[in-house]
N, C-alpha and C positions, 0 to 999 in steps of 0.2 A: 394365686387366687383363681386363675383360669382352670388350673388342674383340679382344684377343689370343687369348682362349679360343675365341671363336666362329670367328675366322678359321682357327686351327689345326685346329679340329674339322671345319670344312667342307673344308679341304684334305685332311685325313685321309680324309674320306668320299669325295672324288673319286678318290683313289688306290685305295682299297679297292673302290669301286664298279666301276671299270674292270677290276680284277683278276678279278672274278667271271666275266664272259663269256670272258675270256682263259683262265681255268682250265678252262672248258668245252671249249676246243679241245684240251686235254691229257688230259682225264679218260678218254677212250677208249683212250689209249695207255699209261696207267699205272693201277695199282691205287689205291684211295683212300688206303691207308697210305703208298705210295711218293710219290704226288703231294703229300699233306699234309706228308710229311717233307721233300721237296725245296723246297716253298714256304717252310717255316720255316727250313730250313738255308740257303737263299739269303738270307733275312732276317738270320740270325745272322752268317753269314760275311761278308756284304756290309758290315754295320754294324761288325764287328770290323776289317775292312780300313780303313773310313773312320776309325775311332778310331785305328788305328795310324798312318795317313798324317797325320791331324790332330795327333797327338802328336809326330811327327817334325818336322812343319813349324812348329808353334807349341808349343814345349815350356814355355810359361809356365804358371802356376798355373791350374787349372781353376776356372771359376765355378760349376760344379755339384758337388754332394757325392756321395759313394758311398753305396751301400745299406749299412745297418747294423742290428745288433740284431734285434729281432722282425720287422723288415721282410722278412727273408729267409723267414719262415714264410708271410707274406701272398703273397709273390712265388711261392713253391712252389705254393700253392693256385691262383694265377692261371695258372701254367704247366700244371698238370694239367687244369684245366677248359678254358681257352681255347687252349692250345697243343697239347694232345694229343687230348682228346675232341672238341672243336668242329670242327676241320678235317676229321677223318675223317667225322663226321656230315654236314658240308656237302658234301664230295666225293661221298659215297654218294648224297645227295639230288640233286646236280647230274646224276648219271648217269641219273636217271629223271624229270627235270623240265625243261621248257623254260627256257632261260637267262633270258629276260625275266621269267617268273613267279618263278623262283628269286631273281632279283635283288630284285624287289619284296617277296617274302616275308621278306627279310632285315630289313625294317622292324620285325619282331617283336623283334629284338634291342633296339631302343630301348625298346619297351614293357616287356620283361622287366627291362631294366636299371633303368628308373625304378621299377618295382614293388619290386624288391629294395632299391634305394636308399631309397625312402620307408618301407617297412614292416619291413625287416630292419636296414638300416644307419642308419635314422632321419634321413634327409636331409629338409629342409623342402620343402613343396610347397603349391600353391594350386589353386583351381578351374580357372584357365586352363590350367595344366599337365595336370590331369586331363582336361579337355575335349580337349586336343591328343592325348593318348594314346588316348582313346575313338575319335577320328576315324581314327587310324592303325590301330587294331584293326578298325574297320569296313572300312577299305580292304583289309586282309589277308583278311577274310572274303569281300568282293566278288571279290577276285582268285582265291581258291581254289574258290568255289562253281561247280558245273557241272551244275546241275539238281537235281531232288528226290532225296532220300536214301531208300533202302529200309531201314527200321529193322531188318527181319529179317536182311538181308544184312550190315548193319553188326554185328549181334550175332554172326553166324557168323564174319565175317572183318572185323576193324576196319580193314583196309587197302583195302577196296573200298567202293563206294557212289558218292555224288555229289560227291566231293571231287577236284578236279583234282590230278594229281600223286601221289595215293595215298600210299604209304609214303615216297615221295621228299619230299613236302611235310612229312610228319611228321618226317623226319630233319633237314630244314632248320630246322624249328621247334625241335627239340631242340638243334641247334647254336647257335641264337640264345640259348637259355636258358644254355648253357654259357659263351658269350661274355659274357652279362649278368653271370654270377657272376664271370667273369674281370675285367670292367670295374670292378665294385665292390671286388674285392680289390686290383686295381692302384691304385685311388684311395688305398689305405692306404700305398702306397710312392711316390706321385707327387711327393713333395718331393725324392726322389733323382734322379740323372741319368737322364732319359728314354732316352737312348741305351744306357746300361747295362741298363736294364730290358728294352728291346726286344731287345738283343743276347743277353742271357741267355735270354730266352724262346725266341728263335729257335734258338739252339744246342742247348738242352736238348730242346725239342719236336722239332726236326729230327732229332737223333740217335736219339731214342726211336722216332719213327715210321718212319724208314728202317730201323732195327734190327728192328722188328716186321715190316716188309715183307719183309726178307731172310729172317727166321726162318720166314715163311709160304711161302717158296719163290719170291718175286719175284727177278728179276735186276735189276741196275742198267741203266737205260735207255741208249739211245745218247747220245753226248755232246751233240749239238745239242738233243735233247729235255730233257736234264738242265739245260743252260745256260738254255734258255727258261723252264723251271719256276722255276729259282732267281732269274732276273731278275724274273719276275712276283712272286715272294715278297719280293724286296728292296724293291720299290716298294709293292706292295699290302699287305704284312704288316709289313715293317720300317720304312720311312720313315713309312708311315701310322700305325703304332703310336707312334712317337716324337712325332708331331704330336698324336695322341690323348692321350698322357700329359700333354703341355703343357696341353691343354684341360682335362683332369681337375683339374689343379693350380689353374686359375684360375676355373672355373665349376661345378665339382662333377660328380657322376656322371650324374644324371638329365638335366641340361641338355646335357651333352656327348653323351649318348646320343641326345637329340632332334636336335641338329645333325647327328649322324652318320647319322640316318635319311634324309638326302639321298643316301646312297650307293646305295641300290637304284634311285633314279631315274636316276642316272648309269649304273649297270649295265644298267638296262632299255633306255635309249636306245642304249647301245653294242651290246646284244644284237640289237635290231631292225636295226641297220646291218650287224652282222657275220654274222648267221644268216638274215636275211630273214624273220624270224617275223612273222606277221600282227598288225596292230594291232587287237585285239578290243575289244568294248564293255566287257567286264569289266576289261580292262587300263586303259581310259580312266577308268572309274568309280573303280577302285582308286587311280589316280594322283591324281585330284581329291581324294578323301577323305584320302589320305595327305599330299597337299600342304597341305590345310587344317590338318591336325594339326601339321605341321612349322612352318607359318606362325604358329600360336598360340604355339608355343614361342619362335620367333625374335623375336617382338614383345613378349615379356614385360618388364615393368618392376617389379622387386622393390625397394621403398623403404619403410623403416620405422625407427623409433627402436630401437636395439639396443645391447647392452653387450658389450664385449670383456673377458673375464676375464684375469687375469694368466697369462702362458704363456712358457715358454722353449723355443725350438726352433731348427732349423738348416735353412735353405733359401736358394736364390738370391733376391735382392731388390734393390730400389733404395730410396733414401731418400724414400719417399712419406709420406702422412699416417699410415700405420701403422708406419713405421720412421723414428724420429727420434733414434736413438742416435748417439753420436760414435765416432770412431776416433783412434788415436794418431798416425797418419800419413796421407798421401794414399792414396786408394783409387780403383779403377775400378768402374763399375757396368755390369751387375749383378754382385754378388759374393755369396759364401756363407760364413757363419760362424755360430756359436752366438750368439744374441742374446735379449734379454728384452723382453717387452711388458708394460707396466703396465696397470692397469685404465683403460678408456676407454669412455665412452658418447656416442654421437652418431647422426646420421641421414644416410644417403646411399644411392643405388642400389648394390646389392651382390648377390653370388652366393655360394653355399656353398663358398668357397675355404678355405685353411688358417686364415684369420683370422676366418671367419664360419661357425662350426659351432654356432650357437645353435639352440634349438628354437623352434617356432612354435605 
């Protein structure tokens, strides 16, 4: 399960990382509201079509379960934070920030995700994870720093001084915070079908953002521009989010965020190739520091004696060491149904998935 989680998180990071410089190509033709709306609308409608085609081709029983009960409230919060607020902040920041710098600044999402997971949602952590996050923060500072700061000018205008990107960098950081909240709220519904989660997020956020853009006086873009934005959204926001939710399910929020921190490196490399931006010393130093932070997370080994309290829940599973229940007839794996776990105490390497929510 840990291998599945890390693999899907890295694949999600690759798709999202490449989408950032691609969105940079479109940001000058569309307002932030319209571009954010089309990105998420492409995600939602594309996944809806995939769901429709898959249902027609394979009408058998689904192995994933639907969203239910209180999970709808967590999903609503995730949509508001990550599907509406964050994309607009990101697109606004991209308009005033070099694409390679913006891509690497997105590492802050992993930091904010971990801080919320550890101190608000009470997910376990250790010194290695903290050291990794410190390295990532140091890389973000090295990336943004552009000489000495005039304290007086900062007091008069918080968007000027020695910070590269100015308000654009601040907008990107705010987007990272909103996505971090989104990640932690999405973890609350990660046992439901990831495609349902990503599809609903995309449709709701896309319709809201496009509606706001139209209300502010924007017109619908030309068809080729619209199709390009929606395709970027399907891969970079839709498929990427499906993979991200799978990772949340298996390795928890903070660790998934750490793996996802590889996205800015992918975006930074793509930006250098696409826009011909110079490879600066700050970019190199930031890459090294952020790379060290990600490596510390990737090489973590979490193993200790722990107890599983009795629990009843419903999620896709196979009959592994945590699932030893019987069935009345033959079954295929993975499958999803309501099942009970009795008390169990043992030791093995593990991550904070649905079966390992103990404190440390």
